[in-house]
C-alpha positions in Angstrom: -5.5 -4.6 26.5 -6.0 -8.0 27.8 -3.4 -10.6 26.8 -4.8 -13.9 28.1 -2.6 -16.9 26.9 -2.7 -20.6 27.2 0.3 -22.4 27.4 1.2 -26.2 26.8 4.6 -28.0 26.5 5.4 -31.0 24.6 8.1 -33.6 24.7 8.9 -37.4 24.1 8.1 -40.0 26.3 11.6 -41.4 26.1 13.3 -37.9 27.1 14.1 -37.7 30.7 11.2 -36.1 32.4 13.4 -34.0 34.7 14.9 -32.1 31.5 11.7 -31.7 29.9 10.4 -30.1 33.0 13.3 -27.8 33.5 12.8 -26.6 29.8 9.1 -26.2 30.4 9.5 -24.0 33.7 12.2 -21.8 31.9 9.7 -21.1 28.7 7.0 -20.5 31.1 9.0 -18.1 33.1 9.9 -16.1 30.0 6.2 -15.5 29.2 5.4 -14.8 33.0 8.3 -12.0 33.0 6.6 -10.4 29.9 3.4 -9.9 31.9 0.6 -11.9 30.2 -2.2 -13.4 31.9 -0.9 -17.2 31.6 -2.8 -20.6 32.2 -0.3 -23.4 32.2 -1.7 -26.7 30.9 1.6 -28.6 31.8 3.8 -30.9 30.1 2.5 -33.2 27.5 4.3 -36.4 26.3 3.2 -39.2 23.9 1.9 -41.5 26.3 0.1 -44.6 24.8 -3.3 -43.4 26.2 -3.0 -39.7 25.8 -3.4 -39.1 29.6 -1.1 -36.0 29.6 -2.7 -34.8 26.5 -6.3 -35.2 27.7 -5.3 -33.5 31.0 -3.9 -30.5 29.3 -7.1 -30.1 27.2 -9.2 -30.2 30.6 -6.9 -27.5 32.1 -7.5 -25.3 29.3 -11.3 -26.0 28.6 -13.2 -22.6 29.4 -10.1 -20.4 29.5 -10.9 -17.5 27.5 -7.7 -16.9 25.7 -6.5 -14.9 22.7 -3.7 -17.2 21.9 -2.4 -20.8 22.7 1.5 -21.2 23.0 2.5 -24.5 21.8 6.0 -24.9 23.0 8.2 -27.8 21.9 10.9 -29.0 24.5 12.0 -31.9 22.2 11.1 -34.3 19.6 7.6 -35.3 19.9 5.5 -37.4 17.6 3.0 -34.9 15.8 -0.2 -36.9 16.8 0.1 -36.0 20.4 0.4 -32.5 19.8 -2.8 -32.5 17.4 -4.6 -34.4 20.2 -4.4 -31.0 22.2 -4.3 -28.4 19.5 -7.3 -29.5 17.3 -9.7 -28.8 20.4 -8.5 -25.1 20.1 -8.1 -24.8 16.3 -10.4 -21.8 16.2 -7.8 -20.0 18.4 -4.4 -18.5 17.1 -1.4 -20.5 18.1 2.3 -19.7 18.6 4.5 -22.7 17.7 7.7 -22.3 19.7 10.6 -24.5 19.5 13.1 -24.4 22.2 16.8 -25.2 21.7 19.5 -27.4 23.1 22.7 -26.3 25.1 26.5 -26.6 25.1 28.2 -28.8 27.6 31.9 -29.7 27.7 32.4 -28.0 24.4 29.7 -30.2 22.8 26.2 -29.2 21.5 23.5 -31.3 23.5 20.1 -31.3 22.0 16.8 -32.8 22.6 15.8 -32.5 19.0 13.2 -29.7 19.3 13.4 -28.7 15.9 12.9 -32.1 14.6 9.7 -31.6 16.4 8.6 -28.1 15.3 9.5 -29.1 11.5 7.4 -31.9 11.9 4.5 -29.9 13.2 4.8 -26.7 11.3 3.6 -28.2 7.9 0.9 -30.1 9.8 -0.4 -26.9 11.3 -0.5 -25.3 7.9 -2.2 -28.3 6.2 -4.9 -28.2 9.1 -5.6 -24.6 8.4 -4.4 -23.2 11.8 -3.7 -19.7 12.3 -0.2 -19.7 13.8 3.1 -18.3 14.0 6.6 -20.5 14.1 9.3 -19.0 16.2 12.3 -20.9 17.4 15.3 -20.4 20.0 18.9 -20.6 19.0 21.7 -22.1 21.3 23.6 -19.1 22.7 21.2 -16.4 21.8 18.4 -14.9 24.1 14.9 -16.0 23.9 13.0 -14.5 20.8 10.9 -12.2 23.1 10.1 -9.6 20.4 8.6 -12.0 18.0 6.7 -13.8 20.9 5.2 -10.5 21.9 4.5 -9.4 18.4 2.4 -12.3 17.6 0.8 -12.4 21.1 -0.2 -8.7 20.9 -1.6 -9.3 17.4 -3.8 -12.1 18.8 -5.0 -9.9 21.6 -5.8 -7.0 18.9 -7.8 -9.4 16.8 -9.7 -10.5 19.9 -10.1 -6.8 21.1 -11.4 -5.6 17.6 -14.4 -8.3 17.7 -15.8 -6.2 20.7 -14.8 -2.7 19.6 -17.5 -0.1 18.6 -16.9 3.1 16.8 -19.3 6.1 16.7 -19.7 8.3 13.7 -21.7 11.6 13.9 -22.9 11.7 10.3 -21.5 10.1 7.2 -19.2 11.0 4.4 -18.1 14.5 5.3 -17.4 16.4 2.2 -18.5 13.5 0.0 -15.0 12.0 0.4 -14.5 8.5 -1.0 -11.6 7.1 0.9 -13.0 7.6 4.5 -16.0 5.3 3.6 -16.5 1.9 5.0 -18.2 -1.5 3.9 -20.4 -2.4 6.9 -20.9 -6.0 6.5 -17.4 -6.9 5.9 -16.3 -4.4 8.8 -18.4 -6.4 11.3 -18.0 -9.8 9.5 -14.2 -9.8 8.9 -12.8 -7.2 11.3 -15.4 -7.4 14.0 -15.8 -3.7 14.4 -19.5 -2.4 15.0 -19.9 1.2 13.6 -22.9 3.0 14.9 -24.1 6.3 13.5 -25.0 9.3 15.7 -27.0 12.3 14.4 -25.8 15.8 15.1 -29.3 16.6 16.3 -28.6 14.2 19.3 -25.6 16.1 20.3 -27.4 19.7 19.9 -30.6 18.5 22.0 -28.2 17.2 24.5 -26.8 20.7 25.2 -29.7 21.6 27.5 -29.2 18.7 29.6 -25.7 19.4 30.9 -25.1 20.1 34.3 -23.7 23.5 34.9 -20.8 22.7 37.4 -19.6 20.1 34.8 -19.4 23.0 32.3 -17.8 25.3 34.6 -15.2 22.5 35.6 -14.4 22.1 31.8 -13.9 25.7 31.2 -11.7 26.0 34.2 -9.7 23.2 32.9 -9.2 24.6 29.5 -8.0 28.0 30.9 -5.6 26.7 33.4 -4.0 24.0 31.4 -3.9 25.2 27.9 -1.6 27.9 26.4 -3.5 30.5 24.6 -1.4 32.3 21.9 -3.8 35.2 22.1 -6.8 36.2 24.1 -9.8 34.0 23.6 -13.5 34.7 24.3 -14.6 32.7 27.1 -18.0 32.0 25.4 -16.0 30.1 22.6 -14.2 27.7 25.4 -17.7 27.2 27.1 -19.2 26.3 23.6 -16.4 23.8 22.9 -16.7 22.3 26.5 -20.4 21.8 26.0 -20.3 20.2 22.6 -17.7 17.8 24.3 -19.8 16.9 27.3 -22.9 16.6 25.0 -21.0 14.0 22.8 -19.5 12.3 25.8 -22.9 11.3 26.9 -23.2 9.3 23.8 -19.8 7.7 24.1 -20.7 6.6 27.7 -23.9 5.3 26.8 -22.7 3.2 23.8 -19.2 2.5 25.1 -17.2 3.8 21.9 -13.7 3.4 21.9 -13.3 5.7 18.9 -15.4 8.5 17.3 -15.5 10.5 14.3 -17.5 13.8 13.6 -19.2 15.4 10.6 -16.4 18.1 10.4 -16.7 20.4 7.5 -20.2 19.9 6.3 -21.4 19.7 9.9 -19.7 21.2 13.0 -18.2 24.2 10.9 -21.3 24.5 8.4 -24.2 23.9 10.6 -22.8 24.8 14.0 -20.3 27.4 12.9 -17.7 25.9 15.2 -14.6 24.1 14.1 -14.3 21.1 16.4 -10.5 21.1 17.1 -11.0 21.7 21.0 -13.9 19.3 20.9 -11.6 16.5 19.9 -8.9 17.3 22.3 -11.4 17.4 25.1 -13.1 14.1 24.0 -9.8 12.1 24.2 -8.9 13.9 27.6 -12.3 13.1 29.3 -13.3 9.9 27.7 -9.8 8.4 26.5 -11.4 7.7 22.9 -9.6 7.8 19.8 -10.5 10.4 17.4 -10.3 11.4 13.7 -12.2 14.2 12.0 -14.3 14.1 8.5 -16.1 10.8 9.3 -13.1 8.9 8.7 -14.2 5.5 10.1 -11.5 3.8 8.5 -9.1 5.9 10.0 -10.8 5.2 13.3 -10.6 1.5 12.9 -6.7 1.8 12.0 -6.4 3.8 15.1 -7.9 1.0 17.3 -5.5 -1.5 15.5 -2.6 0.5 16.2 -3.5 1.2 19.8 -4.2 -2.4 20.6 -0.7 -3.3 19.0 1.2 -0.3 20.7 -0.6 0.7 23.8 -0.6 4.2 22.6 -3.1 7.0 22.0 -2.2 7.3 18.3 -3.1 10.5 16.4 -4.1 10.9 13.0 -2.1 13.2 10.6 -2.7 14.5 6.9 0.0 14.4 4.2 0.8 17.9 2.8 3.8 17.7 0.7 6.3 15.0 -0.5 9.9 15.6 -1.1 12.9 13.4 -2.5 13.5 11.8 1.0 10.7 13.0 3.3 7.0 13.7 3.8 5.5 16.6 5.6 2.2 15.4 7.4 0.4 17.7 9.8 -3.1 18.4 10.8 -5.4 21.4 10.2 -7.2 21.2 13.4 -5.9 19.3 16.4 -3.7 16.6 18.0 -4.6 14.9 21.1 -2.7 15.5 24.3 -0.6 12.5 24.7 1.4 13.2 21.5 1.7 17.0 22.2 5.3 18.0 22.9 4.8 20.6 25.7 1.5 22.1 26.8 -1.8 22.0 24.5 -1.4 25.4 22.6 -4.3 26.9 20.7 -4.7 30.1 18.7 -7.9 32.1 17.9 -7.5 32.6 14.3 -9.6 33.1 11.1 -9.5 30.7 8.2 -11.9 31.0 5.0 -15.3 31.8 6.1 -14.7 30.9 9.9 -14.1 34.1 12.0 -13.8 32.4 15.3 -11.8 29.3 14.8 -9.8 28.0 17.8 -6.9 26.2 16.2 -4.4 23.6 18.0 -1.0 24.9 17.3 0.7 22.4 19.6 4.2 20.9 18.9 4.1 17.1 18.0 6.5 14.7 19.6 9.2 13.6 17.3 10.9 10.1 17.2 11.0 6.8 15.4 7.4 6.1 14.0 5.2 3.5 12.3 2.8 5.1 9.9 -0.3 2.9 8.8 -3.6 3.2 7.2 -6.3 0.6 6.5 -8.3 0.8 3.1 -10.9 -1.5 1.3 -10.4 -2.0 -2.2 -11.8 -4.5 -4.8 -13.5 -6.6 -2.0 -10.0 -6.8 0.0 -8.6 -4.9 3.0 -5.2 -4.0 2.7 -2.9 -2.2 5.2 -0.3 0.3 4.1 2.6 0.5 6.3 5.9 2.3 6.7 8.3 3.3 9.1 10.7 6.3 9.5 12.3 8.9 11.6 9.8 11.9 12.5 11.6 15.2 12.9 10.4 18.7 13.6 9.5 20.0 10.0 10.6 23.3 8.6 8.6 26.6 8.8 5.5 26.0 6.7 1.7 27.0 6.6 -1.5 26.2 4.8 -2.6 28.8 2.5 -5.7 30.7 3.7 -4.9 31.6 7.2 -4.7 35.4 8.4 -1.2 36.6 8.9 1.0 35.8 10.6 -0.2 32.3 9.3 0.1 29.6 12.1 2.4 26.8 12.2 0.2 23.7 12.1 1.1 20.5 14.4 3.1 18.5 11.9 6.1 16.2 11.5 8.6 15.7 8.7 8.9 12.0 8.2 12.0 10.3 6.5 10.9 6.7 5.6 13.5 4.1 5.8 11.4 1.0 4.8 10.6 2.5 1.5 11.5 5.4 -0.7 9.2 8.3 -1.1 8.5 7.3 -4.6 7.5 3.9 -3.4 5.3 5.1 -0.6 3.6 7.5 -3.0 2.7 4.7 -5.4 1.0 2.8 -2.5 -0.6 5.7 -0.4 -4.3 5.0 0.0 -5.7 8.0 1.9 -4.9 11.5 2.8 -5.2 10.6 6.5 -2.5 8.3 8.2 -2.3 7.0 11.9 1.1 7.4 13.6 2.5 5.2 16.3 6.0 5.8 18.1 8.4 2.9 17.7 8.6 0.0 15.0 5.4 -2.2 15.1 6.0 -3.8 11.5 6.4 -7.2 13.1 2.9 -6.8 14.8 1.3 -5.3 12.0 2.6 -8.5 9.8 1.3 -10.9 12.1 -2.0 -9.0 12.9 -2.6 -8.8 8.8 -1.9 -12.3 8.5 -4.4 -13.3 11.1 -7.0 -11.1 9.9 -6.6 -11.8 6.2 -5.6 -8.4 5.3 -3.2 -7.6 2.4 -0.1 -5.9 4.0 1.6 -3.3 1.5 5.0 -2.2 2.7 
């Protein structure tokens, strides 16, 4: 994800310019080391004719940035800052106060936080979207907070250009997977495009035989089969993936969801587990089943913030201190612990089901779910340790019942009871690591209610 960042540093005209320049250079170096695409607008002081401020505006003009870093190297009258920032009030800003230093046992300061404590309420009063961070003498730079906000700004920007494809609508007549189209486009920026199953079926006859053969060979050589599988089943799954892939390539979708139970299973007689795995492998799209558009959008947000391919999981059981979350169908390759493992098995009325029984990577996780309630978006978020679950199975599978891909999650940001009273869907999106700071910043920028 592109993190294009503007940078401008402020100080007072009476502060020695050499000291201000030194602080400017150090702060800019920190951001460069963090890997952003930076445009430095230079050092601005409160000169009488705003020469340095106007020069900074000109340097930034036309730069397509997701965030403007407003770095304060010392006390500066607020009017000089606003001379620059109000030209970019439509862009989120990071107000960053540097700090003093120790010399001969004494604290030396250029009064940076005098500047930021005057600027912060002004930014708020002017309606800017911003975050305020500050350095502390003797402590490292607040890199995590800086990166959390810049990542949130980049995610906000990327979401504005995102497209999600949905084959069909409202699988199983579910309520929680629906979406509200106008607010989805207007507030979040995501364009949701419908896709008829008939398009997939008709595209089957247009596929190149060598592409089908390559796909079958890939599956047979790279996936682990728990039992022998008819090659015709593998070929059918490859063909469905390639047919859907034509639409993904044509429309530029970053995420896709399919009509699963009432579509692929009921009408085509083919559970789409392997189709989803192949779609991620070939086209690097995010995937959820059951027309879960809101799940896809949550995935996009979490991918932009974490840089990961983030899977969906479904809740199965709650315990006093943990939750079992798994999938009845598939997990994408990037979160698979070991080889992609599949099992030809029967479930209910389906006699030729190819089920994913891969192990899921464990570790510390952030779990998130976007919902739309009472005219407001909300994001339910919690963190915890994800461990290998005990032996369990979903009722209805032929014996011996398969162990579904799953995790046992032990929340640490809330109790299971607190989680249960806020849960807003049967599906949840999981990223490895702690992204609560990024989500807090993102939700504030997007006017989404954060529930933790």
